[in-house]
N, C-alpha and C positions, 0 to 999 in steps of 0.2 A: 510424617508431614510431607505433602507433595513439594517438589522443588519450586524454586522461584522461576516463573515463566515470563518471558517477554516475547510475545508472538507477532510483533509487528515492527520491523526495522528495515532500513534501506541502506544501500551501498552506492558507490560511484557508478555502478552499472545502470542506475536510474538517476534519481535526484538526491542521493545522499552525498555527504562530503567525505566519508571514510571509505577506504577500499575494504574488501572483505576481511583481510587479515587484521586491519586496524579495528574494524567493527567487533570481531570476536574477542580481540584482546581487551577492548573497552568493556564489552559485556562481562567478561570474566572478572575484570577488576571491580565491576559494579556489583558482583555477587549473583549475577544471573546464572542459572544452572541449565535452563533450556531456552535457546534463542531461535526464533524463526526468522530467516532471511526472506523478506517479502518485497522484492523490487517490483516496480511498475512494469507489468507485461513482459518480464524477462526473468529467467532463472540462471543466467550466466554467471552470477556472483556466488552461486551455491557451492560448486565444487571447490573454488578457492577458499571459501569459508570453512568447509568441512576439513580441508587439508590443514588449515591454519589454526583450527580451534584447539585451545589448550585444555587438557583434561582437568576437571571432569565435565567441562562445558559440552552440552549436547546441542547440535545444530539441527533444526527441523527444516527440510527443504520446503519452500513456499513461494507464493507469487501474489501480487495484488493486481487483479484484472480490472481494466477500465471497461466497464460494461454500460448498458443502458436499461432503464426501467421506467415506464410511464413518461417517456420522452425526456428524461433527465439522467445525468450521470449516476452510476452506481459502481462503487468499488467493492469487489468481491475477493476475499482472501481465500486462497487454496493452499491446503497442506497435504503433502504426499511424501513419497520416498525418493531417494536419488535414482532409483531404477526408472522412474518416469521421465527423467530429464530429456533423453534422446527423442522422445515422442513429441516434445514441444518445439523442436527447432524450426520446423516449417511454419508453424503458427506464429512463432516469435518474429520470424523474418517479415511476415505480412504485417504484424502489428508495428514493427519498426518503420516500415514504409509508410503506413498510415499516420504514425506519429510525426514523421518528418514533414509530410504534406500539411498536417495541421499547423505545425510551427511556421512553415513558410507562409501559409494563409494568414496567420496572426501577425507576422512581420509586416505583411502588406496592409493589414488593418491598422496597425500602429502608425504607419506612415500616413495613412488616410485621415487619421484623427489628430495629426499634428504632434505625434510622439515617435518620430523615426528612431530606429536603433541600428547599430552597426551589425550587419549579418555576421561579420567575422567574430564579434564578441559573443553573439548567440551560439555560434558553432565552435567556440574555442575548446570546449571539452568533448567535442564530437569524436567518437571512435566507432569502428564498424559494429561492435557488439553492444554499444550503449544506447539506452532508450532516451531520446530527447523529450523535452516537455516544457511546460510553462515556467518552471524555475529558471531555465536558461534565458527565457525572455525577461523575467524579473531581474536577473543579473544584468542584462543588457540595458534595461530601463534605468537601473541604478547608475550604471557607468555613464549613461548619456545625461544624467542629471534631471531626468523627468520625474523621478520620485525619490523620496528620502529613505524608504525602507521596502523590504519585500512585501510587507502587509499592504502598504500603499499601492504597490504595483498591482496586486490582486484586487484591491478595493476600487481602484480607479480604472484599470484597463483589462486585467486578465481574468477576473472572476466571472462566474456565470452571469449573463445578462449585462456585462460591461462592454464598452465599445469595441474592444479587440478580441473578444471571446469567440472562439469557434468550438462548437460541440465536439465531443469525442465521437469518432466513428468506430465504435467497438461492437462486440456481440451483444445481443439482448441477454437479459438475466437468465433465461432458460438455457441458452447456448453456453453461457459461461459456467453455469452450474453443471451442465452435462459434461463439459470439457474436464472439469475437476474430477467428476465421478469416473470418467473414462480413464483417468490416471490412477484410479484406486485411492483417491483422496477425499477429504471433507471440505465443504464449501461454507464459508462464514461471511456474513454481511459485515463489511468494515464500517466503523464509526457512523452508524445509521442516523444519529442525531444531527450530524453535520450535513448530510446529504438530503435530509428530509424523508428518508426511507423508514424511519422508525414507525410511521403510521402504516407502512405497507408490509410489515413482517408476516402477516397472515398470508398475503399473496405470494411472497417469496418462499414461505414454508410450503405452500401448495405446489410451487415449482420445483421443490426438492432441496432447498437450502438446508444445511445441517446445523448451523449455529449463528450466533450474533456476537459481535465484538461490543459487549456492554461496557467493559472497562477499557476506556481509552483516555489518553492524556487530555483531550478536550471535553470529556464528559464530566459533568458534576456528579457528586455522590447520588443526588436525587435522580438524575437522568439514568445513571448506571443501575440503580436499584429498580427503577421502573422498567428498564429494558430486560433485566433479569427476570422480573415477574412475567413479562410478555413471553420471554423465551421458555420459561417453565410451562406456561399454559399451552404453548405450541409444541412442546416436546423437543425443543432445540437445546443444544449445548451453548455454553457461554465461553467467550474467550476474552483475553485482555492483552494490551500492549501499549508501548509508549509512542509508536509511530515515529521512531527516532530517525532523524535525518542528519543531525550534527551540523545544522545550518546556523542556528542562532543560539546565543549563550543562554537565553531565557526559556528555551524549549525544554520539554520534559526529558530528563536523562534516561538512559537505558536502565531498566529494572525499577523505575520509579512508580509505575502503575501497579498497585497492589490489588489483588482480588482474592476472594475467599478460597480457602484450601479445598473445600468440597467441590467448588466449580473447577478448580485446576485439575482435581482428580478425575472429574467427569470428562473434561476435555481430553486428557491423556488416554482415558479408557476408550473414548470414541475414536481418537486418532489411531491407537493401536489396533482397535477392532477393524477399522477400514483398511489399514495398510498392511495387515499381517499376511 
């Protein structure tokens, strides 16, 4: 029987609440046997996670790239080996700069629409190697009393099409896929039903994507099965993950997204084949 895999989790190096050591301990306690650390646009949490992982937990190095396709945001999961990490440092520095500029622009937009936030609260978790993002703005909106929940912050101000939203300035899908392949890894479309890219899987497959995150904490069983069918038809592997952030008590816990043993085995074979 293939091990329990959770291939989508975040740490404090992006928008997660647990540091890498806490994350791997939580995963091991939850019965996860293979955990992918996939922070937004950074891999800086991977080595600490590898060092802290208690046996027999296996940590897969990964990343969640903020890319663009058809004029809208696309999240692309990349899975590779630790040998690839040094080659990403320059790219990550550029992404960190772009993310900071985006947050500054969104602070200005919030003020313009009557929901000013304290910049000190936005940047209170800022560290040289951490990737800032919209969750930092959501926390500041909560502190200022403009919203009652994270979800309201995104629904009213920070989500795509909302008054304070600024689009991601990231690579296009082809560039992101090629980056992952240049590292000897495999590229997987993250939560396609959330981003509206479920209808574009044929285009993304033509660009070279390797897989689809069909099993995600926000995907219903019906959606997951439909995405699996599309993936098989396109010759893509399937992945699954909780997208764990540790932010809210009602979010999916680590290891809670279960997916078929045959698909887990196919994913591991594809990963081992690409990274050997």
